[in-house]
C-alpha positions in Angstrom: -6.8 -6.9 -40.9 -8.1 -10.1 -41.8 -10.2 -11.3 -44.7 -9.1 -12.4 -48.1 -8.7 -10.9 -51.5 -5.5 -11.3 -53.4 -2.0 -9.9 -53.4 1.7 -10.6 -53.8 3.7 -13.7 -53.6 7.1 -12.4 -52.5 8.6 -12.5 -49.1 10.3 -9.6 -47.3 12.1 -11.7 -44.8 14.2 -9.1 -42.9 13.4 -7.6 -39.6 11.2 -4.5 -39.9 11.0 -3.1 -36.5 8.1 -1.5 -34.8 10.1 1.6 -34.5 9.3 2.2 -38.2 5.6 2.5 -37.1 6.4 4.8 -34.3 8.3 7.2 -36.5 5.8 7.2 -39.3 4.3 10.5 -38.3 7.3 12.2 -39.6 6.2 12.9 -43.1 8.6 11.8 -45.7 9.4 14.0 -48.7 8.2 13.3 -52.2 4.5 12.8 -51.4 2.6 13.7 -54.6 5.7 15.0 -56.4 5.4 12.5 -59.2 5.4 14.1 -62.7 3.8 11.2 -64.5 1.8 8.1 -63.7 4.1 5.6 -65.4 2.6 2.2 -64.7 0.7 3.3 -61.6 -2.5 1.3 -61.3 -1.5 -1.5 -63.6 -0.2 -4.9 -62.6 3.4 -4.3 -61.7 5.2 -5.1 -64.9 6.4 -8.6 -64.9 5.7 -9.2 -61.2 4.2 -12.6 -61.8 7.4 -13.6 -63.6 9.6 -12.3 -60.8 8.2 -14.9 -58.5 9.7 -17.8 -60.4 8.8 -21.2 -59.0 8.5 -20.0 -55.4 6.1 -22.2 -53.5 5.3 -24.3 -56.5 6.1 -27.8 -57.7 4.9 -30.0 -60.5 1.1 -30.3 -60.3 0.6 -27.1 -58.4 1.6 -25.2 -55.3 3.8 -26.8 -52.7 1.4 -28.4 -50.1 3.6 -27.1 -47.3 3.2 -23.6 -48.5 -0.5 -24.0 -48.9 -0.8 -25.3 -45.3 1.3 -22.4 -44.0 -0.8 -19.9 -45.9 -4.0 -21.5 -44.5 -2.6 -21.3 -41.0 -1.7 -17.6 -41.5 -5.2 -16.9 -42.8 -6.7 -18.3 -39.6 -4.5 -16.1 -37.5 -5.1 -13.1 -39.6 -8.9 -13.4 -39.4 -9.1 -13.6 -35.6 -10.9 -10.8 -33.9 -9.3 -8.7 -31.2 -12.6 -7.2 -30.1 -11.6 -3.8 -31.6 -14.6 -2.1 -33.3 -14.2 -1.0 -37.0 -13.6 2.7 -37.3 -15.0 5.3 -39.8 -12.5 7.9 -38.6 -8.7 7.9 -38.8 -6.9 6.3 -35.9 -5.1 9.1 -34.0 -3.6 6.9 -31.2 -0.6 4.7 -31.1 0.1 3.0 -34.4 1.1 -0.2 -32.8 -1.8 -2.2 -31.4 -4.7 -4.6 -32.2 -6.7 -3.6 -35.2 -10.4 -4.3 -36.3 -11.2 -7.4 -38.3 -13.1 -5.3 -40.9 -13.0 -1.8 -42.4 -16.0 0.2 -43.4 -16.3 0.5 -47.2 -13.4 -1.8 -47.8 -12.4 -5.4 -47.5 -9.6 -7.3 -45.7 -7.1 -9.4 -47.6 -5.0 -12.1 -46.0 -1.5 -13.1 -47.0 -3.0 -16.1 -48.8 -5.4 -13.8 -50.7 -2.5 -11.6 -51.8 -0.4 -14.6 -52.7 -3.2 -16.0 -54.9 -3.9 -12.6 -56.4 -0.3 -12.3 -57.6 -0.1 -15.8 -58.9 -3.3 -15.4 -60.9 -1.9 -12.4 -62.9 -5.4 -11.7 -63.9 -6.5 -8.7 -61.8 -4.8 -5.3 -62.0 -4.0 -3.9 -58.6 -1.8 -1.3 -56.9 0.3 -2.3 -53.9 1.4 0.3 -51.3 3.9 0.0 -48.5 2.9 2.3 -45.6 5.3 1.0 -43.1 8.2 3.0 -44.3 10.9 0.5 -43.5 14.1 -0.2 -45.5 12.5 -3.2 -47.3 9.3 -3.7 -49.2 7.4 -6.3 -51.0 8.3 -6.6 -54.7 6.3 -4.2 -56.8 5.2 -2.0 -53.9 5.2 1.7 -53.9 6.2 3.5 -50.6 3.4 5.7 -49.3 3.9 6.0 -45.5 2.6 9.5 -45.6 -0.9 8.3 -46.3 -1.0 6.5 -42.9 -0.7 9.6 -40.8 -3.3 10.4 -38.2 -5.5 13.5 -38.7 -8.9 13.9 -40.3 -10.4 13.5 -43.8 -9.9 16.6 -45.9 -6.7 17.5 -44.2 -3.5 18.3 -46.1 -2.5 14.6 -46.1 -5.8 13.6 -47.8 -5.5 16.4 -50.3 -2.0 15.3 -51.3 -3.1 11.7 -51.5 -6.0 12.7 -53.7 -3.7 14.5 -56.1 -1.2 11.6 -56.0 -3.9 9.0 -56.8 -5.6 11.2 -59.4 -2.4 11.7 -61.2 -1.3 8.1 -61.0 -4.6 6.4 -61.7 -5.8 9.0 -64.1 -9.2 9.1 -62.5 -9.8 5.3 -62.3 -11.3 4.6 -58.9 -12.0 0.9 -59.6 -8.5 -0.5 -59.6 -8.0 -2.3 -56.2 -5.4 -0.7 -54.0 -3.8 -2.8 -51.3 -2.1 -1.1 -48.3 0.1 -3.2 -46.2 1.9 -2.7 -42.9 3.7 -5.0 -40.5 0.9 -7.1 -38.9 -2.5 -7.1 -37.4 -0.9 -4.9 -34.7 -0.4 -2.0 -37.1 -2.9 0.8 -37.7 -0.9 2.4 -40.5 -2.5 0.4 -43.3 -5.9 0.9 -41.8 -5.5 4.7 -41.8 -4.2 4.7 -45.4 -7.0 2.5 -46.5 -9.6 4.7 -44.8 -8.2 7.8 -46.5 -8.4 6.1 -49.9 -11.9 4.8 -49.3 -13.0 8.3 -48.2 -11.7 9.6 -51.6 -13.9 7.0 -53.4 -11.3 4.4 -54.3 -11.6 0.6 -54.2 -9.3 -0.5 -51.4 -8.0 -3.5 -49.5 -6.6 -3.5 -46.1 -3.9 -5.7 -45.2 -1.4 -8.5 -45.0 -3.6 -8.8 -43.3 -5.4 -6.8 -45.8 -8.5 -5.0 -46.9 -10.2 -5.0 -50.2 -11.3 -1.5 -50.9 -8.3 -0.4 -49.3 -5.9 -3.1 -48.4 -3.0 -3.6 -46.1 -0.7 -6.5 -45.6 1.6 -8.0 -43.0 5.2 -8.0 -44.0 6.1 -10.5 -41.2 3.7 -13.0 -42.7 5.6 -12.9 -45.9 8.7 -13.9 -44.1 7.1 -17.1 -43.0 5.9 -17.9 -46.5 9.3 -18.0 -48.2 12.9 -16.8 -48.2 13.1 -14.0 -50.8 14.2 -10.5 -49.8 13.5 -7.3 -51.4 15.1 -4.0 -50.6 13.7 -0.6 -51.3 13.4 1.3 -53.5 10.4 -0.3 -55.1 10.8 -2.5 -58.1 8.1 -0.4 -59.7 9.2 3.0 -61.0 5.7 4.2 -60.2 6.0 7.7 -59.1 9.4 9.0 -60.1 
């Protein structure tokens, strides 16, 4: 996961263990049970206002935060020698991931940070890690990260879920985030969405035609905490 697009500016600074990745295959209830789209697909309410003055000072962003985000971006863009995949990853969910994703883009923590600060581009943020804490405005969607193959029951449920929530709009960027560049869950979820024709970003590390992000990176960018459930009543 490593490129840059834009995303959220909050920090989930609590330990989210790798065990959450290892247990993700146990499908959680509620997938696709939403009765109405609510604000799905729109910029999460007053998200930009929730950030307050985090990382800012008179005259712009705090230089220390900017430097930290730049350092993160360098790390997140590094290549591990793993080739991009067009198929879902069916192996261990914890391990090095590709530096790109076919049909999508990668978004770094800095990219997400800037995206959220700008408050100009609508997007949808999905947490596929399935931990107890999430980034502000994120919607839990760990089910979409499951291994398998395109067209399976998971993809069918995801298609119904997105069709209902986005009302057929495939152009709103979706960002899928996991724990780090060592997490395949956001990659899988992004691939599923891309296969369904949606614009996605992978990362925190993230991807832009299906995106995912690294929660642990947020912890280094600030001190805010956010506990689930999501701040967004997206699919209730």
